[in-house]
Backbone as JSON Lines, residues from 0, in Angstrom:
{"i":0,"aa":"M","n":[-160.39,23.13,40.17],"ca":[-159.79,22.3,39.15],"c":[-160.3,20.86,39.33]}
{"i":1,"aa":"A","n":[-160.9,20.31,38.3],"ca":[-161.47,18.95,38.37],"c":[-160.36,17.91,38.21]}
{"i":2,"aa":"K","n":[-160.52,16.82,38.94],"ca":[-159.55,15.72,38.84],"c":[-159.79,14.95,37.55]}
{"i":3,"aa":"E","n":[-158.7,14.36,37.04],"ca":[-158.81,13.52,35.85],"c":[-159.62,12.27,36.19]}
{"i":4,"aa":"Q","n":[-160.41,11.82,35.26],"ca":[-161.18,10.6,35.43],"c":[-160.64,9.54,34.49]}
{"i":5,"aa":"G","n":[-160.77,8.28,34.87],"ca":[-160.36,7.2,33.99],"c":[-158.94,6.75,34.25]}
{"i":6,"aa":"R","n":[-158.41,6.04,33.23],"ca":[-157.1,5.4,33.37],"c":[-156.21,5.82,32.21]}
{"i":7,"aa":"K","n":[-155.06,6.41,32.52],"ca":[-154.11,6.84,31.51],"c":[-152.82,6.03,31.69]}
{"i":8,"aa":"V","n":[-152.55,5.12,30.76],"ca":[-151.39,4.24,30.87],"c":[-150.12,5.02,30.54]}
{"i":9,"aa":"I","n":[-149.11,4.87,31.4],"ca":[-147.82,5.54,31.21],"c":[-146.83,4.58,30.58]}
{"i":10,"aa":"A","n":[-146.73,3.38,31.16],"ca":[-145.78,2.38,30.67],"c":[-146.34,0.98,30.88]}
{"i":11,"aa":"Q","n":[-146.0,0.08,29.95],"ca":[-146.4,-1.32,30.09],"c":[-145.17,-2.19,29.93]}
{"i":12,"aa":"N","n":[-145.21,-3.33,30.6],"ca":[-144.11,-4.29,30.52],"c":[-144.59,-5.48,29.68]}
{"i":13,"aa":"R","n":[-144.53,-5.34,28.36],"ca":[-145.0,-6.4,27.47],"c":[-144.13,-7.64,27.57]}
{"i":14,"aa":"K","n":[-142.87,-7.43,27.83],"ca":[-141.92,-8.55,27.92],"c":[-142.26,-9.48,29.1]}
{"i":15,"aa":"A","n":[-142.86,-8.94,30.14],"ca":[-143.2,-9.75,31.31],"c":[-144.21,-10.83,30.94]}
{"i":16,"aa":"R","n":[-145.21,-10.47,30.14],"ca":[-146.22,-11.46,29.74],"c":[-145.63,-12.49,28.79]}
{"i":17,"aa":"H","n":[-144.55,-12.15,28.12],"ca":[-143.87,-13.1,27.23],"c":[-142.97,-14.04,28.03]}
{"i":18,"aa":"D","n":[-142.31,-13.53,29.04],"ca":[-141.32,-14.31,29.79],"c":[-141.89,-15.06,30.99]}
{"i":19,"aa":"Y","n":[-143.1,-14.7,31.44],"ca":[-143.65,-15.28,32.66],"c":[-145.1,-15.72,32.47]}
{"i":20,"aa":"H","n":[-145.51,-16.72,33.24],"ca":[-146.93,-17.04,33.42],"c":[-147.4,-16.15,34.56]}
{"i":21,"aa":"I","n":[-148.38,-15.3,34.32],"ca":[-148.89,-14.42,35.37],"c":[-150.04,-15.15,36.07]}
{"i":22,"aa":"D","n":[-149.82,-15.49,37.36],"ca":[-150.82,-16.23,38.12],"c":[-151.93,-15.33,38.64]}
{"i":23,"aa":"E","n":[-151.55,-14.18,39.2],"ca":[-152.51,-13.29,39.83],"c":[-152.01,-11.86,39.72]}
{"i":24,"aa":"T","n":[-152.91,-10.9,39.59],"ca":[-152.5,-9.5,39.5],"c":[-153.1,-8.7,40.65]}
{"i":25,"aa":"F","n":[-152.39,-7.63,41.01],"ca":[-152.81,-6.73,42.08],"c":[-152.58,-5.3,41.62]}
{"i":26,"aa":"E","n":[-153.41,-4.38,42.14],"ca":[-153.21,-2.96,41.89],"c":[-152.67,-2.34,43.18]}
{"i":27,"aa":"A","n":[-151.64,-1.52,43.03],"ca":[-151.04,-0.88,44.21],"c":[-150.79,0.59,43.91]}
{"i":28,"aa":"G","n":[-150.87,1.41,44.96],"ca":[-150.5,2.81,44.85],"c":[-149.0,2.94,45.01]}
{"i":29,"aa":"L","n":[-148.46,4.08,44.62],"ca":[-147.02,4.33,44.71],"c":[-146.75,5.53,45.6]}
{"i":30,"aa":"V","n":[-145.7,5.44,46.4],"ca":[-145.25,6.6,47.17],"c":[-144.19,7.29,46.31]}
{"i":31,"aa":"L","n":[-144.52,8.48,45.82],"ca":[-143.64,9.19,44.88],"c":[-143.32,10.59,45.39]}
{"i":32,"aa":"T","n":[-142.22,11.13,44.88],"ca":[-141.89,12.54,45.15],"c":[-142.52,13.39,44.06]}
{"i":33,"aa":"G","n":[-142.5,14.7,44.24],"ca":[-143.13,15.61,43.28],"c":[-142.54,15.53,41.88]}
{"i":34,"aa":"T","n":[-141.21,15.46,41.78],"ca":[-140.6,15.42,40.46],"c":[-140.87,14.09,39.75]}
{"i":35,"aa":"E","n":[-141.06,13.02,40.52],"ca":[-141.4,11.73,39.91],"c":[-142.79,11.8,39.28]}
{"i":36,"aa":"V","n":[-143.73,12.42,39.97],"ca":[-145.09,12.56,39.44],"c":[-145.05,13.39,38.16]}
{"i":37,"aa":"K","n":[-144.28,14.46,38.16],"ca":[-144.21,15.31,36.97],"c":[-143.56,14.57,35.8]}
{"i":38,"aa":"A","n":[-142.54,13.77,36.08],"ca":[-141.9,12.98,35.02],"c":[-142.88,11.94,34.47]}
{"i":39,"aa":"L","n":[-143.68,11.34,35.35],"ca":[-144.69,10.37,34.9],"c":[-145.78,11.05,34.08]}
{"i":40,"aa":"R","n":[-146.19,12.25,34.49],"ca":[-147.21,12.98,33.72],"c":[-146.69,13.32,32.33]}
{"i":41,"aa":"A","n":[-145.38,13.46,32.2],"ca":[-144.78,13.68,30.88],"c":[-144.76,12.39,30.07]}
{"i":42,"aa":"G","n":[-145.14,11.27,30.7],"ca":[-145.27,10.0,30.0],"c":[-143.98,9.22,29.86]}
{"i":43,"aa":"R","n":[-143.07,9.37,30.8],"ca":[-141.78,8.7,30.68],"c":[-141.53,7.78,31.86]}
{"i":44,"aa":"A","n":[-141.34,6.5,31.55],"ca":[-140.98,5.5,32.56],"c":[-140.66,4.2,31.86]}
{"i":45,"aa":"S","n":[-139.9,3.33,32.53],"ca":[-139.56,2.02,31.98],"c":[-139.69,0.97,33.07]}
{"i":46,"aa":"L","n":[-140.44,-0.09,32.78],"ca":[-140.66,-1.17,33.73],"c":[-139.81,-2.4,33.42]}
{"i":47,"aa":"V","n":[-138.97,-2.33,32.4],"ca":[-138.29,-3.52,31.88],"c":[-137.5,-4.29,32.93]}
{"i":48,"aa":"D","n":[-136.69,-3.63,33.73],"ca":[-135.86,-4.32,34.73],"c":[-136.51,-4.33,36.11]}
{"i":49,"aa":"G","n":[-137.76,-3.95,36.19],"ca":[-138.41,-3.81,37.49],"c":[-138.86,-5.12,38.12]}
{"i":50,"aa":"Y","n":[-138.9,-5.12,39.43],"ca":[-139.42,-6.23,40.22],"c":[-139.82,-5.67,41.58]}
{"i":51,"aa":"A","n":[-140.54,-6.48,42.34],"ca":[-140.95,-6.04,43.67],"c":[-140.54,-7.08,44.7]}
{"i":52,"aa":"V","n":[-140.28,-6.62,45.92],"ca":[-139.9,-7.52,47.02],"c":[-140.72,-7.16,48.25]}
{"i":53,"aa":"V","n":[-140.92,-8.16,49.1],"ca":[-141.61,-7.93,50.37],"c":[-140.54,-7.92,51.46]}
{"i":54,"aa":"M","n":[-140.41,-6.76,52.14],"ca":[-139.45,-6.62,53.24],"c":[-140.17,-5.98,54.43]}
{"i":55,"aa":"D","n":[-140.05,-6.58,55.58],"ca":[-140.65,-6.04,56.8],"c":[-142.14,-5.73,56.64]}
{"i":56,"aa":"N","n":[-142.88,-6.66,56.04],"ca":[-144.31,-6.51,55.83],"c":[-144.67,-5.29,54.99]}
{"i":57,"aa":"E","n":[-143.78,-4.89,54.1],"ca":[-144.03,-3.82,53.14],"c":[-143.56,-4.3,51.78]}
{"i":58,"aa":"V","n":[-144.22,-3.82,50.73],"ca":[-143.83,-4.19,49.36],"c":[-143.08,-3.01,48.75]}
{"i":59,"aa":"W","n":[-141.91,-3.3,48.17],"ca":[-141.06,-2.27,47.57],"c":[-140.85,-2.58,46.1]}
{"i":60,"aa":"L","n":[-141.01,-1.57,45.26],"ca":[-140.78,-1.68,43.83],"c":[-139.36,-1.25,43.55]}
{"i":61,"aa":"Q","n":[-138.6,-2.11,42.88],"ca":[-137.19,-1.8,42.62],"c":[-136.88,-1.98,41.14]}
{"i":62,"aa":"G","n":[-135.89,-1.25,40.67],"ca":[-135.42,-1.39,39.3],"c":[-136.28,-0.67,38.26]}
{"i":63,"aa":"V","n":[-137.35,0.01,38.68],"ca":[-138.18,0.74,37.74],"c":[-137.52,2.09,37.48]}
{"i":64,"aa":"H","n":[-137.39,2.45,36.2],"ca":[-136.69,3.68,35.84],"c":[-137.7,4.79,35.54]}
{"i":65,"aa":"I","n":[-137.71,5.8,36.39],"ca":[-138.46,7.02,36.14],"c":[-137.41,8.11,35.95]}
{"i":66,"aa":"P","n":[-137.2,8.59,34.73],"ca":[-136.11,9.54,34.48],"c":[-136.3,10.84,35.26]}
{"i":67,"aa":"E","n":[-135.2,11.54,35.46],"ca":[-135.27,12.82,36.17],"c":[-136.15,13.79,35.4]}
{"i":68,"aa":"Y","n":[-136.86,14.63,36.14],"ca":[-137.72,15.64,35.53],"c":[-136.83,16.73,34.95]}
{"i":69,"aa":"T","n":[-137.05,17.04,33.67],"ca":[-136.15,17.98,32.98],"c":[-136.16,19.37,33.59]}
{"i":70,"aa":"E","n":[-137.31,19.8,34.13],"ca":[-137.4,21.14,34.71],"c":[-137.03,21.15,36.19]}
{"i":71,"aa":"G","n":[-136.67,19.98,36.74],"ca":[-136.36,19.88,38.17],"c":[-135.03,20.54,38.52]}
{"i":72,"aa":"T","n":[-134.87,20.87,39.78],"ca":[-133.62,21.49,40.23],"c":[-132.92,20.51,41.16]}
{"i":73,"aa":"W","n":[-132.34,20.99,42.23],"ca":[-131.63,20.13,43.18],"c":[-132.6,19.18,43.88]}
{"i":74,"aa":"T","n":[-133.9,19.41,43.77],"ca":[-134.88,18.54,44.42],"c":[-135.21,17.3,43.59]}
{"i":75,"aa":"N","n":[-134.54,17.13,42.45],"ca":[-134.84,15.99,41.58],"c":[-134.58,14.66,42.28]}
{"i":76,"aa":"H","n":[-135.22,13.61,41.8],"ca":[-135.15,12.28,42.4],"c":[-134.1,11.42,41.71]}
{"i":77,"aa":"A","n":[-133.72,10.32,42.37],"ca":[-132.84,9.32,41.75],"c":[-133.69,8.46,40.82]}
{"i":78,"aa":"P","n":[-133.29,8.24,39.57],"ca":[-134.14,7.54,38.61],"c":[-134.51,6.11,38.99]}
{"i":79,"aa":"R","n":[-133.63,5.36,39.62],"ca":[-133.9,3.95,39.92],"c":[-134.04,3.67,41.42]}
{"i":80,"aa":"R","n":[-134.54,4.61,42.19],"ca":[-134.65,4.4,43.62],"c":[-135.76,3.41,43.95]}
{"i":81,"aa":"S","n":[-135.72,2.82,45.15],"ca":[-136.78,1.92,45.61],"c":[-138.0,2.75,45.97]}
{"i":82,"aa":"R","n":[-139.17,2.27,45.56],"ca":[-140.41,2.98,45.84],"c":[-141.37,2.07,46.6]}
{"i":83,"aa":"K","n":[-141.95,2.59,47.65],"ca":[-142.88,1.81,48.47],"c":[-144.22,1.7,47.75]}
{"i":84,"aa":"L","n":[-144.81,0.5,47.81],"ca":[-146.13,0.27,47.24],"c":[-147.17,0.29,48.34]}
{"i":85,"aa":"L","n":[-148.31,0.88,48.07],"ca":[-149.39,0.98,49.05],"c":[-150.43,-0.09,48.73]}
{"i":86,"aa":"M","n":[-150.55,-1.05,49.65],"ca":[-151.48,-2.17,49.46],"c":[-152.15,-2.51,50.77]}
{"i":87,"aa":"H","n":[-153.23,-3.27,50.69],"ca":[-153.91,-3.74,51.89],"c":[-153.07,-4.83,52.55]}
{"i":88,"aa":"R","n":[-153.16,-4.92,53.87],"ca":[-152.39,-5.91,54.65],"c":[-152.65,-7.33,54.14]}
{"i":89,"aa":"K","n":[-153.91,-7.65,53.85],"ca":[-154.26,-8.99,53.39],"c":[-153.54,-9.32,52.07]}
{"i":90,"aa":"E","n":[-153.48,-8.33,51.17],"ca":[-152.8,-8.54,49.89],"c":[-151.3,-8.72,50.09]}
{"i":91,"aa":"I","n":[-150.71,-7.93,50.99],"ca":[-149.28,-8.04,51.26],"c":[-148.96,-9.42,51.82]}
{"i":92,"aa":"D","n":[-149.8,-9.91,52.76],"ca":[-149.58,-11.24,53.33],"c":[-149.69,-12.32,52.26]}
{"i":93,"aa":"E","n":[-150.66,-12.17,51.37],"ca":[-150.85,-13.14,50.28],"c":[-149.64,-13.16,49.34]}
{"i":94,"aa":"I","n":[-149.15,-11.98,49.0],"ca":[-147.98,-11.89,48.11],"c":[-146.74,-12.44,48.81]}
{"i":95,"aa":"G","n":[-146.58,-12.1,50.08],"ca":[-145.43,-12.58,50.84],"c":[-145.39,-14.09,50.93]}
{"i":96,"aa":"S","n":[-146.54,-14.71,51.19],"ca":[-146.55,-16.18,51.29],"c":[-146.33,-16.82,49.92]}
{"i":97,"aa":"A","n":[-146.81,-16.19,48.86],"ca":[-146.61,-16.74,47.51],"c":[-145.15,-16.67,47.07]}
{"i":98,"aa":"T","n":[-144.46,-15.59,47.45],"ca":[-143.07,-15.45,47.01],"c":[-142.12,-16.33,47.81]}
{"i":99,"aa":"R","n":[-142.56,-16.8,48.97],"ca":[-141.71,-17.75,49.71],"c":[-141.65,-19.08,48.96]}
{"i":100,"aa":"E","n":[-142.69,-19.35,48.16],"ca":[-142.71,-20.54,47.31],"c":[-141.64,-20.34,46.22]}
{"i":101,"aa":"S","n":[-140.91,-21.39,45.91],"ca":[-139.81,-21.22,44.95],"c":[-140.34,-20.99,43.55]}
{"i":102,"aa":"G","n":[-139.65,-20.17,42.8],"ca":[-139.99,-19.93,41.41],"c":[-141.01,-18.84,41.17]}
{"i":103,"aa":"I","n":[-141.47,-18.16,42.22],"ca":[-142.45,-17.09,42.04],"c":[-141.79,-15.75,42.31]}
{"i":104,"aa":"T","n":[-142.03,-14.8,41.42],"ca":[-141.48,-13.46,41.58],"c":[-142.59,-12.45,41.35]}
{"i":105,"aa":"I","n":[-142.36,-11.21,41.75],"ca":[-143.35,-10.15,41.58],"c":[-142.83,-9.2,40.51]}
{"i":106,"aa":"V","n":[-143.56,-9.08,39.41],"ca":[-143.13,-8.21,38.32],"c":[-144.17,-7.11,38.09]}
{"i":107,"aa":"P","n":[-143.72,-5.89,37.78],"ca":[-144.68,-4.83,37.43],"c":[-145.15,-5.03,36.0]}
{"i":108,"aa":"L","n":[-146.46,-4.95,35.79],"ca":[-147.02,-5.16,34.46],"c":[-147.36,-3.85,33.76]}
{"i":109,"aa":"S","n":[-147.87,-2.88,34.51],"ca":[-148.16,-1.58,33.91],"c":[-148.14,-0.49,34.98]}
{"i":110,"aa":"L","n":[-147.88,0.71,34.52],"ca":[-147.83,1.9,35.37],"c":[-148.81,2.89,34.76]}
{"i":111,"aa":"Y","n":[-149.73,3.43,35.57],"ca":[-150.77,4.28,35.0],"c":[-151.3,5.24,36.05]}
{"i":112,"aa":"F","n":[-152.04,6.24,35.57],"ca":[-152.78,7.14,36.45],"c":[-154.23,6.7,36.44]}
{"i":113,"aa":"K","n":[-154.82,6.53,37.62],"ca":[-156.23,6.17,37.74],"c":[-156.87,7.24,38.6]}
{"i":114,"aa":"D","n":[-157.77,7.99,38.02],"ca":[-158.44,9.11,38.68],"c":[-157.43,10.07,39.29]}
{"i":115,"aa":"G","n":[-156.34,10.32,38.59],"ca":[-155.34,11.29,39.03],"c":[-154.28,10.75,39.98]}
{"i":116,"aa":"R","n":[-154.35,9.48,40.34],"ca":[-153.37,8.9,41.26],"c":[-152.52,7.87,40.54]}
{"i":117,"aa":"A","n":[-151.22,7.87,40.83],"ca":[-150.3,6.92,40.2],"c":[-150.51,5.53,40.78]}
{"i":118,"aa":"K","n":[-150.68,4.56,39.89],"ca":[-150.9,3.17,40.3],"c":[-149.97,2.28,39.49]}
{"i":119,"aa":"V","n":[-149.68,1.11,40.07],"ca":[-148.9,0.1,39.35],"c":[-149.64,-1.22,39.47]}
{"i":120,"aa":"E","n":[-149.7,-1.95,38.35],"ca":[-150.28,-3.29,38.37],"c":[-149.12,-4.27,38.46]}
{"i":121,"aa":"I","n":[-149.13,-5.07,39.53],"ca":[-148.07,-6.06,39.7],"c":[-148.68,-7.45,39.58]}
{"i":122,"aa":"G","n":[-147.85,-8.4,39.2],"ca":[-148.34,-9.75,39.03],"c":[-147.43,-10.76,39.69]}
{"i":123,"aa":"L","n":[-148.04,-11.82,40.24],"ca":[-147.26,-12.95,40.74],"c":[-146.93,-13.79,39.52]}
{"i":124,"aa":"A","n":[-145.64,-13.95,39.25],"ca":[-145.21,-14.56,37.99],"c":[-144.34,-15.78,38.23]}
{"i":125,"aa":"R","n":[-144.5,-16.73,37.34],"ca":[-143.69,-17.95,37.33],"c":[-143.0,-17.98,35.97]}
{"i":126,"aa":"G","n":[-141.68,-18.15,35.96],"ca":[-140.91,-18.11,34.72],"c":[-141.32,-19.16,33.71]}
{"i":127,"aa":"K","n":[-141.32,-18.76,32.42],"ca":[-141.64,-19.71,31.35],"c":[-140.37,-20.37,30.86]}
{"i":128,"aa":"R","n":[-140.49,-21.6,30.44],"ca":[-139.4,-22.3,29.78],"c":[-139.41,-21.89,28.3]}
{"i":129,"aa":"E","n":[-138.35,-22.2,27.59],"ca":[-138.26,-21.81,26.18],"c":[-139.38,-22.43,25.35]}
{"i":130,"aa":"Y","n":[-139.72,-23.7,25.61],"ca":[-140.77,-24.33,24.82],"c":[-142.14,-23.72,25.11]}
{"i":131,"aa":"D","n":[-142.34,-23.22,26.34],"ca":[-143.6,-22.53,26.67],"c":[-143.74,-21.27,25.83]}
{"i":132,"aa":"K","n":[-142.63,-20.55,25.67],"ca":[-142.66,-19.33,24.87],"c":[-143.01,-19.65,23.43]}
{"i":133,"aa":"R","n":[-142.43,-20.73,22.89],"ca":[-142.73,-21.11,21.51],"c":[-144.2,-21.51,21.36]}
{"i":134,"aa":"Q","n":[-144.74,-22.23,22.36],"ca":[-146.15,-22.62,22.32],"c":[-147.07,-21.39,22.35]}
{"i":135,"aa":"T","n":[-146.72,-20.42,23.17],"ca":[-147.52,-19.2,23.26],"c":[-147.53,-18.46,21.93]}
{"i":136,"aa":"I","n":[-146.36,-18.35,21.3],"ca":[-146.28,-17.67,20.01],"c":[-147.08,-18.42,18.96]}
{"i":137,"aa":"A","n":[-146.97,-19.76,18.93],"ca":[-147.71,-20.56,17.96],"c":[-149.21,-20.41,18.16]}
{"i":138,"aa":"K","n":[-149.67,-20.42,19.41],"ca":[-151.11,-20.28,19.69],"c":[-151.6,-18.9,19.26]}
{"i":139,"aa":"R","n":[-150.82,-17.86,19.53],"ca":[-151.2,-16.5,19.15],"c":[-151.33,-16.39,17.64]}
{"i":140,"aa":"E","n":[-150.35,-16.97,16.91],"ca":[-150.4,-16.92,15.44],"c":[-151.58,-17.71,14.9]}
{"i":141,"aa":"A","n":[-151.89,-18.86,15.49],"ca":[-153.04,-19.66,15.05],"c":[-154.34,-18.89,15.28]}
{"i":142,"aa":"D","n":[-154.48,-18.25,16.43],"ca":[-155.67,-17.45,16.71],"c":[-155.8,-16.29,15.73]}
{"i":143,"aa":"R","n":[-154.68,-15.65,15.43],"ca":[-154.67,-14.52,14.5],"c":[-155.09,-14.99,13.1]}
{"i":144,"aa":"D","n":[-154.55,-16.15,12.65],"ca":[-154.9,-16.69,11.34],"c":[-156.38,-17.05,11.28]}
{"i":145,"aa":"A","n":[-156.91,-17.65,12.34],"ca":[-158.33,-18.02,12.38],"c":[-159.21,-16.77,12.32]}
{"i":146,"aa":"A","n":[-158.85,-15.75,13.06],"ca":[-159.62,-14.5,13.06],"c":[-159.56,-13.85,11.69]}
{"i":147,"aa":"R","n":[-158.4,-13.88,11.06],"ca":[-158.24,-13.3,9.73],"c":[-159.09,-14.06,8.7]}
{"i":148,"aa":"A","n":[-159.08,-15.4,8.77],"ca":[-159.87,-16.21,7.84],"c":[-161.36,-15.95,8.04]}
{"i":149,"aa":"L","n":[-161.79,-15.83,9.3],"ca":[-163.18,-15.57,9.6],"c":[-163.59,-14.19,9.09]}
{"i":150,"aa":"A","n":[-162.71,-13.21,9.25],"ca":[-163.01,-11.85,8.8],"c":[-163.13,-11.8,7.27]}
{"i":151,"aa":"T","n":[-162.23,-12.48,6.57],"ca":[-162.31,-12.46,5.1],"c":[-163.54,-13.22,4.63]}
{"i":152,"aa":"R","n":[-163.9,-14.3,5.3],"ca":[-165.1,-15.07,4.95],"c":[-166.35,-14.21,5.12]}
{"i":153,"aa":"N","n":[-166.41,-13.5,6.24],"ca":[-167.55,-12.62,6.51],"c":[-167.59,-11.46,5.51]}
{"i":154,"aa":"A","n":[-166.46,-10.92,5.17],"ca":[-166.42,-9.79,4.23],"c":[-166.88,-10.24,2.86]}
{"i":155,"aa":"H","n":[-166.46,-11.43,2.42],"ca":[-166.87,-11.93,1.12],"c":[-168.34,-12.28,1.11]}
{"i":156,"aa":"G","n":[-168.85,-12.8,2.21],"ca":[-170.26,-13.15,2.31],"c":[-171.15,-11.93,2.2]}
{"i":157,"aa":"R","n":[-170.77,-10.81,2.8],"ca":[-171.56,-9.59,2.74],"c":[-171.5,-8.95,1.37]}
{"i":158,"aa":"A","n":[-170.35,-9.08,0.72],"ca":[-170.18,-8.46,-0.6],"c":[-171.12,-9.09,-1.61]}
{"i":159,"aa":"R","n":[-171.49,-10.36,-1.47],"ca":[-172.38,-11.03,-2.4],"c":[-173.85,-10.79,-2.05]}
{"i":160,"aa":"G","n":[-174.11,-10.1,-0.97],"ca":[-175.48,-9.78,-0.59],"c":[-176.14,-10.85,0.24]}
{"i":161,"aa":"R","n":[-175.41,-11.64,0.95],"ca":[-175.98,-12.7,1.78],"c":[-176.29,-12.23,3.16]}
């Protein structure tokens, strides 16, 4: 049986990019039970309330909801249990020193399978103020309007045979 190749996204935390400035991102493996992997393969998970903490030189993912596997029996997992993240020591030290700085938190950005293994992308995040959120929305809309105007200009230019 051949292993899956590529990246299959299971869940994304779009709200994190809206609520936080993401300074740096890291990829980490997850320590999961069998029923958790099966539930993820079914494409069900939620990162909305998730965050990560560094305890005893290990990174733990907390608040991420992986629902119980429907076909599971008494071996099923707890949906919101803490899950250990697998990272290099250097990355853990870097994250640990960054979170000691005030105002920085670790948020999960996406959960996916990469070459058949469950991975999570986490980011060092700094909270946005309300005016930052408004500026981000205004910039996004301005970029969208500019792209739309450019596309219509190009479409009209081609239609005339230029």
